[in-house]
N, C-alpha and C positions, 0 to 999 in steps of 0.2 A: 845097063842096070836092069835087072830082071824085075818082075812084078813083085816079088817077095820083098826086095829091098825098098821098093817104092812104098809098099804098104807099111813097112817099118818106119820109114821116114815120115809118112803122113801121120802115123800114130804118135811118133815122137813130137812132131810139131803141134799136134792136137793137145798132147799132154802139157807141153810148154805153154800153149795158149791158155789152157785151163788154169795152169799154175799162175800165169801172169794175171789172168782175170781175177783169180782168187786173191792175189797180192793187191791188185787195185781195189777190190772190194774191201779187203781188210784195212787198207790205208784209208779208204773213204769212211768206213765205220769208225776207225780210230779218230779221224779228223772230226767227224760229227760228234763223237763222244767227248772229245777234248773241247770242242766249241761249246757244247752244252754245259760241261763242267765249268768252263770259263764264265759262261753266262750266269750260271747259278752262283758262282763265287762273287761276280760283280753285283748281282742282284742282292746277295746277302750283305755285301759291303755297302751298297747304297741304302739298304734297309737300316743298317747300323748308323750310316751317316744321317739318314732321315731322323732316326731316334735321337741321335746326338744333337742335331739341329733343334728338334722339338724341346729337348731338355734345356738347351742354351737359350732358346726364345722364351721359355717359361721363366727361367732365372732372370732374363733381361726385363720381362714384364714385371716381375716382383721387385726388381731393383727400381724401376720407374715408380711403382706404387710407394716404395719406401721413401724415395726422394720427394714425392709429392707431400708427404707428411712433414718433411723438414723444411719446406719452402713457404715463406709468407708473401712472396712477390707474386701478384696476380698474373702478370704477363708471363713470367717464367713457368708458373703453374699451368697456364694454358698450353704452352709449348710442350711441356712434359706430357700432358694429357694427349696431345696430338701424336707425339712420337710413340707413346704407349699403344695408341690405337693402331698404328702401323705394325707394331710388333704383334698385336693380337690378330690382325689380318694375316700376317705371315704364319702365325701359329695355325690358323684355320686352314690355310692352303697346305701346310705341311701334313695336316691330318687327312687331306683328301688326295694329295698327289701320290701317284703310284711309285713304288720303290724302283721300278724298272725305268722310270722317266729320269734318266741320269742328267740330261740337259737342264731340266727344270729344277732338279735338286741342287745342281751347281749354281744356278741363278739365285735360288733362295739362300744358298750359303753366302753368296756375295752380298746379297741384300742385308742379311743378318750381320755380316761383318761391318757394313756401312752403318747400320743402326748402332752397333757396339761403339764405333768411333764417335758417333754423335752423342751417345750416352756418356762416353768418357769426357767429352767437352762439357756436358752439363754437370758432371760430377765435379770437375775443376771449378766451374762457375759457382756451383752451390757451395763448395768448400770455401771459395773466396768470399761469397756473401755471408756465410756463417762466421768466418773469421772477422769480417767487418762488423757483423752484428754483435759478436762477443766483445770486440773492441769498444763498440758503442755502448754495450751494456756495462762494461767495465768503467767507461768514462762517465756514464750516467750514475753508476754507483758511487764513483768518486765525487761527482758533482753533488749528488744527494747527500753524501756523507759530509762534504764541505758545507753544504747548505744547513744540514742539521747542526753541525758544529757552530756555524755562524749564528744560527737561530738560538742555539743554547747559550752561546756567548752573549748574544744580544739580550736574551732573557736574564742572564746572570748580571749583566751590566745594568739592565733596567731595575732589577731587584736591589742591586747595590746603590743605584741612584736613588731609588725610593727609600731605601734604608738610610742613606746619607741625608736625604731630604727630611726624613723623620727625625734623624739625629739633630740636623740643623734647626728644624722646627722646635724640637724639644729644648735645644740649647738656647733658642731665642725666646723661649717661654718665660714670662714674668712670674716670679714666685713671691708669695706673701708669707712672711715669717714673723715670729714673735707676736702672734695674734692675741689681742687682749680685749675682753668685753667687761665693762663695768657699769654700775648704776649711778646716775647723777640726780641729785635732788634739785629743787627750785632755786637753791642758793649756789648752785654750781659745785657743790661738795659731793664727795662719794657717799653713796647710800648703801646700807647693808641689805635692805629689803625692798621688795617691789612696791609695797604700799606707800612709801614716801618718795619714790623715784619719779622723776618727770622725763628722764631721758636714758637711753642706752648709748654709751659711748664705745665705739669700736675703734681700736687703734692697731696698726700693723706696720710692718716695714716692707717696702718693695725692694727686693735684693738687687745688688749690683749685677748687671749683665751687659757686657759690651757687645754681645751679639744681637741683642734685642733692638727693635726699631725705636728710634728716638722720636720725640715729639709728643703730641697730645695722645693720651691714652684714657679711655673711658672705663672706669672700674664699676662693676655691678656687684651688689651684695644681696644675698638672700638670707633672711632671718627666718628660721623654721621653728615653730612652736612644738611643745611636747606631743601634740596630736598630729604632727607633720604638716599642718597648715602653714602657708607662707604669710608673714606679716606684710601687708600692703597698705598703701594710701590711695585715695581716689585718683591722684595724679601718677600713680605707679604705672609702669608700662611693661613691655616685654623686650627681650633681646634674644639673639640667635646663639644657640649652643648645640653642637653636634647635629646640625641640620634641622633643628626644630626651635620654635619660639617657646621660651619659658618666662614666667613672671619674675620680677625682681622687687626687692623691698626699697632699695635706695641705690643711687649711683653718684659717681663723682668723676670729674675730668681732671687729670693731672698732666703736667708737662714733664715727661720722663726724659732724662739725659744720659741714661745708662748707669748712673751712679745710684747708690743706696738712697732711698727716699722714705721718709716717715709720713704716714697718711692717717688722718683722724676723721671719722664720720660720726654723725649723731642721728639717733632715731628718737623722735618725739613720741612719748608714750601717751597715746590718746585712746587706747583700747584696754580692755581688761586683759591682764596677763596673769596666768596662774603660775604657781611655783612648779618647778620641774626642770628637766633637762632640755636645753635649747641647742640649736646648732646654727653656725654661721658659715656660709659658703661664699668665697670671693672669686670673681671671674674677671678676665680681661682678654680681649682678642680671641674669643671662642675657646679659651682655656680656663681650667680651674686652677686658680693661683694658690689657694689654700683653704683649709677647713678646720673648724674648731668647735668642739662641744663644750658648753658651759652650763652651770647650774644657777638658777634664779630662786631665791628664797623669799618667803613672805616678809 
């Protein structure tokens, strides 16, 4: 081989070496470019992952805040506050961690998933408590309604009893009917005028009443003059009527057996009586038995 051929061969090998080196350099540049692109894509992906985790943690924190408003149990409220604090610490770390720190982002993602599971268990517990509370409230409403109904029924029965007692009391009340007042003179005869009269004779009939109490009954009579003064004697007294003591003119005790009974009472005229309209009220057992207005003439 002559020198010329050797020179050609050396030149050929040199060119091939240069081409090979250029190919190696291109491959290296492509690899570096590809790796950089991959890193950028991964960085972008982790940045999106970080943003997604931040949104999820914010939503979870708000969910805890909402649950706290719906809980009346102090122990459960304390647990919710503790878990919410964990979420808030995770949020703070997400704000500071670099998007390129893939390992820590994945760790935070797992922590957030754990907190979500815990939250879900609390949601179930709160729903159960709220269901129990609603049931208790329904039961309380039913009990309250039954109590109001019972109270209303008791009030109604009490009123009916009171009304019945009043009716029984009214039914047992003694009545004085056919009330007559006349003037009697010293000879025991009827007198037309006051001037010759020595007595007022009061007569009436106690009506039949089988519901009234039998036995001794004290009858009180009030004789009222035209000027509304009550005729009384020094030995006249008082009796109870409608929770107060009032004067009476005369009284008489009878033995009542439930049957109709005629009663006569006398008032001795020892005072001056003017002509005019008089009134007689008859009482027994704290009840007004009867009343009559009558005229006395001179």
